[in-house]
C-alpha positions as CSV (number, residue, x, y, z in Angstrom):
1,M,0.0,0.0,0.0
2,A,2.9,2.3,0.8
3,N,4.2,1.9,-2.8
4,E,0.7,2.6,-4.1
5,E,0.5,5.9,-2.1
6,K,3.8,7.0,-3.8
7,K,2.1,6.9,-7.2
8,P,0.4,10.1,-8.6
9,L,-3.3,10.3,-7.7
10,Y,-4.3,9.9,-11.3
11,M,-2.3,6.7,-11.6
12,Q,-3.9,5.3,-8.5
13,I,-7.3,5.8,-10.0
14,F,-6.0,4.4,-13.3
15,E,-4.8,1.2,-11.5
16,H,-8.1,0.9,-9.6
17,Y,-10.2,0.7,-12.7
18,R,-7.6,-1.2,-14.7
19,Q,-7.8,-4.0,-12.1
20,K,-11.6,-3.9,-12.1
21,I,-11.5,-4.3,-16.0
22,I,-8.9,-7.1,-15.9
23,N,-10.8,-9.0,-13.1
24,K,-14.0,-8.6,-15.1
25,E,-15.7,-6.6,-12.2
26,L,-16.4,-4.1,-15.0
27,L,-17.6,-5.7,-18.3
28,P,-17.5,-4.5,-21.9
29,D,-19.6,-1.5,-22.5
30,D,-20.2,-0.8,-18.8
31,Q,-20.1,2.9,-18.1
32,L,-17.5,4.5,-15.7
33,P,-18.3,7.5,-13.5
34,T,-18.0,10.9,-15.1
35,E,-15.0,13.2,-14.4
36,M,-17.1,15.0,-11.7
37,E,-18.3,11.8,-10.1
38,M,-14.9,10.3,-10.1
39,A,-13.4,13.4,-8.6
40,E,-16.0,13.2,-5.8
41,I,-15.5,9.4,-5.2
42,F,-11.7,9.7,-4.8
43,G,-11.5,13.2,-3.3
44,V,-9.4,14.6,-6.1
45,S,-9.7,17.5,-8.5
46,R,-11.6,17.2,-11.8
47,I,-8.3,17.6,-13.7
48,T,-6.9,14.6,-11.9
49,A,-10.0,12.5,-12.7
50,K,-9.8,13.6,-16.3
51,R,-6.1,12.6,-16.6
52,A,-7.0,9.1,-15.2
53,L,-9.7,8.7,-17.8
54,E,-7.2,9.8,-20.5
55,E,-4.7,7.2,-19.4
56,L,-7.3,4.4,-19.4
57,E,-8.3,5.4,-23.0
58,R,-4.6,5.6,-24.0
59,A,-4.1,2.0,-22.7
60,G,-6.9,0.7,-24.8
61,L,-9.1,-0.1,-21.8
62,I,-12.0,2.3,-22.4
63,Y,-13.6,4.3,-25.1
64,R,-15.3,7.7,-24.8
65,K,-18.5,8.9,-26.4
66,R,-18.9,12.7,-26.7
67,G,-21.8,13.8,-24.5
68,Q,-22.3,10.3,-23.1
69,G,-19.3,9.4,-21.0
70,S,-16.7,6.6,-20.7
71,F,-17.2,2.9,-21.3
72,V,-15.2,-0.3,-21.0
73,L,-13.8,-1.4,-24.3
74,G,-14.7,-5.0,-25.1
75,L,-13.0,-5.6,-28.5
76,Y,-9.9,-7.2,-26.9
77,Q,-12.2,-10.0,-25.5
78,K,-14.3,-10.5,-28.6
79,K,-14.0,-13.9,-30.4
80,V,-13.7,-14.1,-34.1
81,N,-17.1,-15.9,-34.6
82,E,-19.1,-13.3,-32.6
83,P,-21.4,-11.0,-34.5
84,G,-19.9,-7.8,-35.7
85,T,-16.3,-8.9,-36.1
86,K,-14.8,-9.0,-39.5
87,N,-12.4,-12.0,-39.4
88,V,-9.7,-9.6,-40.5
89,I,-6.0,-9.9,-39.3
90,S,-3.9,-6.8,-39.7
91,M,-0.1,-6.5,-40.2
92,I,1.7,-3.4,-39.0
93,I,5.0,-2.9,-40.7
94,P,7.5,0.0,-41.0
95,A,7.8,1.8,-44.4
96,T,11.5,0.9,-44.5
97,S,10.6,-2.8,-44.6
98,M,8.1,-2.6,-47.4
99,Q,10.6,-3.4,-50.1
100,G,12.5,-6.3,-51.7
101,R,12.5,-9.7,-50.0
102,N,10.9,-8.1,-46.9
103,M,7.6,-8.3,-48.8
104,D,7.7,-12.0,-48.3
105,Y,6.5,-11.3,-44.7
106,V,3.2,-10.3,-46.3
107,K,3.2,-13.2,-48.8
108,G,3.7,-15.7,-46.0
109,A,1.0,-14.2,-43.8
110,T,-1.4,-13.9,-46.7
111,D,-1.1,-17.6,-47.6
112,A,-1.7,-18.8,-44.1
113,I,-4.6,-16.4,-43.6
114,N,-6.3,-17.3,-46.9
115,Q,-6.2,-21.0,-46.1
116,K,-8.3,-20.4,-43.0
117,G,-10.8,-18.1,-44.5
118,Y,-9.6,-14.8,-43.0
119,Y,-8.5,-11.6,-44.6
120,L,-5.3,-9.6,-44.3
121,T,-4.9,-5.9,-44.2
122,F,-1.5,-4.2,-43.8
123,H,-0.7,-0.8,-42.5
124,I,2.6,1.0,-43.2
125,T,4.1,3.0,-40.4
126,E,6.4,6.0,-40.5
127,D,7.1,6.6,-36.9
128,V,6.3,5.3,-33.3
129,K,3.4,7.7,-32.9
130,H,1.6,6.3,-36.0
131,E,2.4,2.8,-34.8
132,R,0.8,3.5,-31.4
133,E,-2.4,4.9,-33.1
134,L,-2.8,1.7,-35.1
135,L,-2.3,-0.5,-32.0
136,I,-5.1,1.5,-30.3
137,N,-7.5,1.9,-33.2
138,L,-7.3,-1.5,-35.1
139,P,-8.8,-3.5,-32.2
140,K,-11.5,-0.8,-31.7
141,N,-12.4,-1.2,-35.4
142,G,-13.1,-4.9,-35.0
143,I,-9.8,-6.3,-36.3
144,S,-9.4,-9.8,-35.0
145,G,-5.7,-9.9,-34.4
146,I,-2.4,-8.2,-35.3
147,I,1.0,-9.2,-36.7
148,Y,3.3,-6.4,-35.5
149,Y,6.8,-5.4,-36.8
150,P,7.9,-2.9,-34.2
151,I,10.0,0.1,-35.2
152,S,11.6,0.3,-31.7
153,R,11.2,-0.4,-28.0
154,A,7.9,1.4,-27.4
155,N,4.2,0.8,-26.6
156,F,4.9,-1.6,-23.8
157,D,1.7,-0.5,-22.0
158,L,-0.5,-1.4,-24.9
159,L,1.3,-4.7,-25.5
160,Y,0.9,-5.7,-21.9
161,T,-2.8,-4.7,-21.9
162,M,-3.3,-6.8,-25.1
163,H,-1.6,-9.8,-23.4
164,I,-3.6,-9.5,-20.2
165,T,-6.9,-9.1,-21.9
166,G,-6.2,-11.8,-24.4
167,Y,-6.1,-9.8,-27.6
168,P,-4.2,-11.9,-30.3
169,I,-0.9,-10.1,-31.3
170,V,2.4,-11.5,-32.4
171,T,5.6,-9.5,-33.1
172,I,7.9,-10.3,-36.0
173,D,11.6,-9.4,-36.5
174,K,11.9,-8.1,-32.9
175,H,10.9,-9.4,-29.5
176,Y,10.7,-8.0,-26.0
177,E,12.1,-10.1,-23.1
178,S,10.2,-8.0,-20.5
179,I,6.7,-8.3,-22.2
180,P,4.9,-11.6,-22.4
181,V,3.9,-11.4,-26.1
182,S,4.4,-14.1,-28.7
183,Y,7.0,-13.6,-31.4
184,V,8.6,-15.0,-34.5
185,T,12.1,-14.1,-35.5
186,C,14.9,-15.5,-37.5
187,D,17.8,-17.1,-35.6
188,N,19.9,-14.0,-35.3
189,F,22.3,-15.6,-32.8
190,D,23.1,-18.5,-35.1
191,G,23.4,-16.3,-38.1
192,A,26.2,-14.3,-36.6
193,Y,27.7,-17.4,-35.2
194,Q,27.8,-18.9,-38.8
195,A,29.4,-15.7,-40.1
196,V,32.2,-15.8,-37.5
197,T,32.8,-19.5,-38.1
198,H,33.1,-18.9,-41.9
199,L,35.7,-16.2,-41.3
200,V,37.7,-18.2,-38.8
201,E,37.8,-21.1,-41.3
202,L,39.3,-18.6,-43.8
203,G,42.0,-17.8,-41.4
204,H,40.7,-14.6,-39.9
205,K,41.3,-13.8,-36.2
206,N,40.7,-10.1,-35.9
207,I,37.0,-9.8,-36.8
208,A,35.1,-6.7,-36.2
209,F,31.4,-6.2,-35.5
210,V,29.8,-3.0,-36.8
211,A,26.2,-1.8,-36.0
212,T,24.3,1.4,-36.4
213,A,22.0,0.5,-33.4
214,D,22.7,0.0,-29.8
215,I,22.3,-3.5,-28.6
216,E,20.1,-2.4,-25.7
217,S,17.4,-1.0,-28.0
218,I,17.0,-3.7,-30.7
219,S,16.7,-7.4,-30.0
220,T,17.9,-8.5,-33.5
221,V,21.2,-6.6,-33.2
222,R,21.6,-7.8,-29.6
223,Q,21.2,-11.4,-30.6
224,R,23.6,-11.0,-33.6
225,F,26.2,-9.4,-31.3
226,F,25.8,-12.3,-28.7
227,G,26.3,-14.8,-31.5
228,Y,29.4,-13.0,-32.7
229,C,30.9,-12.9,-29.1
230,S,30.0,-16.6,-28.5
231,A,31.6,-17.8,-31.7
232,L,34.8,-15.9,-31.0
233,I,35.2,-17.5,-27.6
234,E,34.3,-21.0,-28.8
235,H,36.9,-20.7,-31.6
236,G,39.5,-19.7,-29.1
237,L,39.6,-16.0,-30.0
238,Q,39.4,-13.0,-27.7
239,I,36.5,-10.4,-27.6
240,N,38.4,-7.2,-28.3
241,E,36.5,-4.0,-27.5
242,D,38.5,-2.2,-30.1
243,H,36.9,-4.4,-32.8
244,I,33.3,-3.6,-31.8
245,V,31.4,-0.6,-33.1
246,L,27.9,0.0,-31.7
247,G,25.4,2.8,-31.9
248,L,26.9,4.3,-35.0
249,A,23.6,6.0,-36.0
250,S,23.4,8.1,-32.8
251,K,27.0,9.3,-33.4
252,I,26.4,10.5,-37.0
253,R,22.8,11.7,-36.5
254,Y,23.7,15.3,-35.8
255,L,26.5,15.7,-38.4
256,K,25.6,18.4,-40.9
257,N,25.7,16.6,-44.2
258,E,26.5,13.3,-46.0
259,V,30.1,14.3,-46.5
260,E,30.6,14.7,-42.8
261,K,28.8,11.3,-42.1
262,T,30.9,9.5,-44.7
263,D,34.2,11.0,-43.2
264,Y,33.2,9.9,-39.8
265,I,32.5,6.3,-40.9
266,K,35.8,6.3,-42.7
267,S,37.5,7.4,-39.5
268,V,35.9,4.5,-37.6
269,L,37.0,2.0,-40.3
270,E,40.5,3.4,-40.3
271,K,40.8,2.7,-36.6
272,L,39.7,-0.8,-37.2
273,L,42.4,-1.3,-39.8
274,K,45.0,0.1,-37.5
275,K,43.9,-2.5,-34.9
276,K,44.7,-5.2,-37.6
277,V,41.1,-6.1,-38.3
278,T,40.9,-8.3,-41.4
279,A,37.1,-8.9,-41.6
280,V,34.0,-7.1,-40.7
281,I,30.5,-8.5,-39.8
282,A,27.9,-5.8,-40.3
283,E,24.6,-5.5,-38.5
284,N,22.7,-6.0,-41.8
285,D,23.1,-5.6,-45.5
286,Y,22.4,-1.9,-45.6
287,V,25.2,-1.3,-43.1
288,A,27.4,-3.7,-45.1
289,V,26.9,-1.7,-48.2
290,T,27.7,1.5,-46.4
291,V,30.9,-0.1,-45.1
292,Q,31.8,-1.3,-48.5
293,K,31.4,2.1,-50.1
294,A,33.5,3.7,-47.4
295,F,36.3,1.1,-47.9
296,M,36.2,1.7,-51.6
297,G,36.6,5.4,-51.0
298,M,39.6,4.7,-48.8
299,G,41.2,2.5,-51.6
300,V,40.7,-0.7,-49.5
301,K,40.0,-3.7,-51.6
302,I,37.3,-6.3,-50.8
303,P,37.9,-9.1,-50.2
304,K,41.6,-9.0,-51.0
305,E,42.4,-6.7,-48.1
306,I,39.4,-7.1,-45.9
307,S,36.4,-9.5,-45.9
308,L,32.9,-8.3,-45.3
309,I,29.6,-10.1,-44.3
310,G,26.1,-8.7,-44.1
311,F,22.8,-10.0,-42.8
312,D,19.4,-10.5,-44.4
313,N,20.2,-11.2,-48.1
314,L,18.2,-8.3,-49.3
315,D,17.6,-7.3,-53.0
316,V,19.8,-4.2,-52.4
317,L,22.8,-6.5,-52.9
318,E,22.0,-6.8,-56.6
319,H,22.5,-3.1,-57.1
320,V,26.0,-2.9,-55.6
321,G,29.3,-3.6,-57.2
322,I,30.1,-6.7,-55.3
323,M,28.3,-9.9,-54.4
324,L,28.1,-9.8,-50.6
325,T,28.4,-12.8,-48.4
326,T,25.4,-12.6,-46.1
327,V,23.0,-14.4,-43.8
328,E,19.7,-15.2,-45.3
329,Q,16.5,-14.9,-43.4
330,D,13.3,-16.8,-44.4
331,F,10.9,-13.8,-44.4
332,Y,8.1,-15.9,-46.0
333,M,8.2,-18.5,-43.1
334,I,8.3,-15.8,-40.5
335,G,5.2,-14.1,-41.9
336,K,3.4,-17.5,-42.3
337,T,4.3,-18.7,-38.8
338,A,3.2,-15.4,-37.2
339,A,-0.2,-15.6,-39.0
340,E,-0.7,-19.2,-37.9
341,I,-0.1,-18.2,-34.3
342,V,-2.7,-15.4,-34.4
343,I,-5.2,-17.8,-36.0
344,E,-4.5,-20.5,-33.3
345,M,-5.0,-17.9,-30.6
346,L,-8.4,-16.9,-32.1
347,E,-9.7,-20.4,-32.9
348,N,-8.3,-22.5,-30.0
349,D,-8.8,-19.8,-27.3
350,K,-5.1,-19.8,-26.5
351,R,-5.0,-16.1,-26.1
352,T,-2.5,-15.9,-23.2
353,Q,-0.3,-18.7,-24.2
354,I,3.1,-17.3,-25.3
355,K,4.9,-18.8,-28.3
356,K,8.5,-18.0,-29.0
357,I,9.5,-19.2,-32.4
358,T,12.9,-18.9,-34.1
359,I,13.2,-19.6,-37.8
360,P,16.6,-21.1,-39.0
361,V,18.9,-18.9,-41.2
362,K,21.5,-19.8,-43.9
363,L,24.9,-18.3,-44.7
364,I,25.1,-17.4,-48.3
365,V,28.8,-17.3,-49.3
366,K,29.7,-15.0,-52.3
367,E,32.6,-12.8,-53.4
368,S,33.1,-10.5,-50.4
369,T,34.9,-13.0,-48.2
370,D,38.2,-14.6,-48.9
371,I,41.2,-16.2,-47.1
372,C,43.1,-14.0,-44.7
373,R,46.3,-12.7,-46.3
374,Y,47.6,-10.8,-43.3
375,A,50.3,-12.8,-41.7
376,G,50.2,-11.0,-38.4
377,S,46.5,-11.7,-37.7
C-alpha cells in the first residue's frame, strides 16, 4: 500500500479501474463514472480525474463517447465468430521494410490467412506515434488480431494490456524479453555465429562487428552481437573491445551533411584497420553496403584486403558492385508462422499462451569474403 501511495493520484485511479476491468468486475460497455463523479469518489480534482480517464483510454481499456461518457472497451475480448467482427487480421509494418524480400512477410502471412478463410490488411508506419495509433484503433475497429513489426522499443503499456486481456498479437523481427507477447524471429544468434565461423575457417582472427544500433534497444542486433561474441570464444579468439562498433547511427545523426557522415564512418573504419582487423561483420546488409562504399573510398579492396559479411540477403545487394556474403532470413516463413499463431489464438482460445518461435537462417557465401592474407593476424 505504501508503494501505491507514492504513485500520482491519477495513476492510483487508473490502476483501480484497470484492475476492475482485468478482473471482469467491469464488463465490456459498462459505463464508468463521469469526471465530476470520479473526482468526488476519490476526493481529487476534476483535472486529476480527467487525466486518469485519458490514461485508461490511451491504454486501450475504455472508449469515450462525446456527451455520453466513458465505457469499458470490449473488443480485446471479442471472439472471431461473434457478431460484428470482420475475421480480419492486420499487419503493422514499417515503411522501411516494405521493399525487396521483406515483402515475403506479407506473402507468407497472406497464404496462411487465406487458407483459414480470414482476410489480411496491412498498415505501413512512418514513426512510433503512428504505430501507437494503429495499436489502439485497429482493435476498436473490430480487427481480430495483429501481426506487428515494431519500429523500436515502445508501446509496452499497450502490448501488456493486449496480453492480459487476451487480444491476439504476435511480433515479428523483434521481440521483448520483458513483455509476455508471442513472437517469430529468425535465428539472429546463429546467423552471426555462422558468419564468424566462416571467417575463422578462412584464417581470420581479428574480426570486427559494426552496428548502427545500440544492442540495448533492438533485440535483433543484440542477438547477432551475442552470436558474434560466443563464436569468437568457442573458436579460441578474444573479444576485443577495439573491434566492436555499436550505436553508429546516434553518433552521426547530428552531423551536418552526408560528406561529414561519410568522413566519420571512414575514420571509424581506419581505426579498425589500425587494430589489424581483417574482416567485418555488419549489423545488416544496408550497413554492409555503407561499409563497402567507405572502404572503396579509402582505396581498401574487398575481399583481398578485408572480408565483409552482411545479414538479411536483401535485394539491395543486386545493385552494388560486389556480391556480398550474407546471412539469409526466411521472411516468408516468419510471416506465415506469425499468422498461424494469431489464428490459433483466435480459434483455440489460447490467447494468453506465449509462443517464441525462431526460424533457421542460412549463410550465403559470395565474393566479399576470402582467405586472410595478413600474416600477423
